[in-house]
N, C-alpha and C positions, 0 to 999 in steps of 0.2 A: 696531385691536383685535386683541390677540394670540389666536391660535387655541388651542383647548383640545386637549391631547394626546389621542390616540385611546383608546378604552376598552381596546383590546388592550394598548397600552403601559402603561396604568394597572394592568391586571391583572398584567402581567409584573413591574412594580416591586413590587406588593404581595406577589406570590408569592416574589420574591427576598428580601423583608424577612422573610417567614415562615420561609424556609429559614435565613436568617442568625440569627434568634432561636432556632431549634432547635439550630443549631450552637453558639451562644454559651451558651445556658441549658440545653440538654439537652431530653429529651422533655417535651412539654407537652400539656395538653388544649386543645380549641377555645376554652373560656372563658378560660383563661390567656392564650392568644395574642391573643384579642380585646381583653383588657384592655391588653396591651402595645401593640397596634396602634391602639387607640382606635376600633375599629369593632365592630359587633354580632357575637355568636357565629354568627348565621345567615350573615352576610356572609363571615366568615372560613372557615366550613365550605365555602362554595362554592369558595374557593381551595384548601382542604385536599383536597377531593375531586379537583380538577384535578391537584394535585401527586401524589396517590396514583395516579391514572390513568396518569400519565407515568412512574411508577416512582421518583420522587424521594423520596417519603415512604411509610411504612407505618403502619398503625393497629394498636395493641395494647391489650389491657385493662390497666388499672392493677393493682397488687398488691392494692389494697383494693376491687376491682371488685364483690365480692359483699357488701360491707358496706352496710347501709342499704337504703332503698327506691328505686324508680325505675330509670331506665336506668343500667347500669353505666358508670362513668367510663372513658373510653378516651383514651390518649395517642398523640401522633403522633411518630414517630421518623424521622430521616434515614436513607435507605438508602445503600449504597455509591455508587450512581449519583448520589444527591443530594449526597454529599460531594465527588464528583469534579468538580462544577461550580465548586468553590472552588479558588483557587490552591494549588499544591503546590510543594515544593522537591525533588521526586524527582530531577530532573536534577542538581542540586547534590550530592545524596547519592550518586548513581551515579558522578559524576565524582570525588568524593572517594575513593570505594571503589576505583575503577579506577586512580587515580593511586597509591594505596597498593600495589595489586597489581603495577602496572608497576614501581614502585621496588623492590619485594621480589623479584619473579620475572622481570621483563623482559617483552618483547613476547609471548613464547610463553605466559606465564601469563595475559595479557590475552586472548589468543586462546582459551585453554582456558575462561575464564569466558564468553566470547561464545558458544562452541559449546554449553556447558552451558545457557546462557540460552535458546538457540534449539531445544534438543532437544525440549521440549514442543510448540512450534509446529510443528516438522517432523513429529512423530508425528500431531498432529491433522490437518494438511494432507495427509499421506500417506494417511490413512484416507479423507478426502474425495475425493482424486484417484482412488484405486483404485476407489471406489464409482462415480465418474462415468464411468470408462472401461471398466467391466466389460462384457465381451462384445464389445469393439471392439479394434482393433489398438493403440490408445493411442500414436499418434505424438506426438513432443515438443510440437508445436503444439497438438494436442488436449488433451494433459495440461496445457499452459499455460493453456488456457481454464478447465479445472476448478480449477487452482491459483489463478487470479485470483479466482474466486468464493470459495474457501476463505480467501484472504488478506483479501478484503473483509469477511468475517465476523469476522476478527480485528482489523479496524480499519485496514487498510492502503489501503482505497479503490483496489483494483487492477483493471486491465483487461488484456486480451490481444488481440492482433490478428495476423492472418496477413499475411506479406509474400512477395514473389516469392522471396526467398532464405531463407525460414524464418518467423520470427515475432518479436514483441516482447511482453514483459511489462512493464507500467508500473504503478508504485505512486505514487499521488498524495498519500500521507501516510506519514510515517515516525515512529513513536512514540518513537524514540531518536535523532532527527536531531542534537540538540545534543550528545549524548554521542559519537555516531559521528563528528562533526566533529573531535574530538580523538583518538579511538581508531578508526582505519579498520578495525581487526580485526573490528569488528561488521559492517561492510559486507561484508568478505571472507567471514566465516562465513555471512552471509545468502546471498551469491551461491552459495556451495558447497551450501547447502540447496536453493536453487532448481534448481541443476543436477541434484542427486540426485532431486528430485521430478519434473522433466520428463524425466529419463532421458538427458541428453546434456550435453556441456560447453557452458556458456553464457558470455557476455561482458558485463560491466557497462559500459554506455556513459555513464551519468550517475547522479548521486546527489543527493538533497536535502541530505545532510550537507555536500557540497562546493559548495553554492550553486546547484545546478540546480533547475528547477521541479518535476521529478518524477524518481523513480528509474527508469531504463530499462535493461532487460536484453535483449540480443539472443539469440535462440534459433535456431541454424542449422537449415536444412532438411536433409532426408535426402540423404546422399551416394550417388550411383549410380555404381558402378565403370565406367569406360570411357566415361562420358557427358561427353565433353569438347567444349567449344564450338570449332568450327573457326575459325582465325584469319581475319579479314576479308581478302578478296582486293583487291589494288590495282586501281584503275581504269586501263584500258589505253589509252583513246582518245588522250590527249594525248601519253603517252610513246611509243606505237606510231607516232604521226604523226611525232615527231622522228626515230625510227629509220628510217622510210621515206624521209624527206628526206635522211638520211645515206647512203642506198644499201642499207639493210637491208630486204629484202622479208619481209613477214609472210604466210605461207601462209594462205589462207582456211580457216576451220574449219567443218565441217558440224555440229558440236555446238552446242547452245544454251547450254552452260556455257562462260563465258569461260576461255581458257587463258593461261598466263603464259610468254612466251618469255624464255629466259635470254640475256643479252647475251654474245657471244663476245669474248674478249680477242684482238685481232689478234696473229698470230705476229710 
């Protein structure tokens, strides 16, 4: 016996049908939708209330709401969030536009478009970062943490982590990945924005546009002048033993730090 789909799945399909009817036929009342769906107005209103609660629909009075007696008629409209759930051809439109820009003005013109497109994002994220690090030194890695939160609010699903040599900013979603695959100027402009927002030169290690799982940006740690790592000292045991066997004596050292004897070239 075939199992019945869950009530949650049934509700999801019905709500998708409600959204599709509003997209196809425009704003409608609960009674109109109930007639098209073949269910009662009370049943359809339960789905409408759920869609309003999630922001996919909004309820507005009809133009003739004050005519006649009884409860004013109200219609349900798709919101921008509700429309965004349906397929779009934005990528195709963006590619067509950028191909035209590239043919007319070359790579620099595409770069100018990318920088202009990211200007608003940079301004919003800059405000968020400055507010987050107010009263602190605001090291690049700290700023990266604040930037990750700001980018997540913009839909990039970003995270930041500290490493021994600095930090990494990872973006798990790219809204323009398909377009950036053909026009890397978008990734280059975004990298420059990240560098300005964290306050240092950064390096892009991976991008979704080029087939990687996430966009990864390396943020170098602070450079301390004169703080150089001493080269590793060679182990003397085996080499000193060979020199002793050849007649070269090694004077005993009273220091706990091993010393390196230079081999003399015989005259």
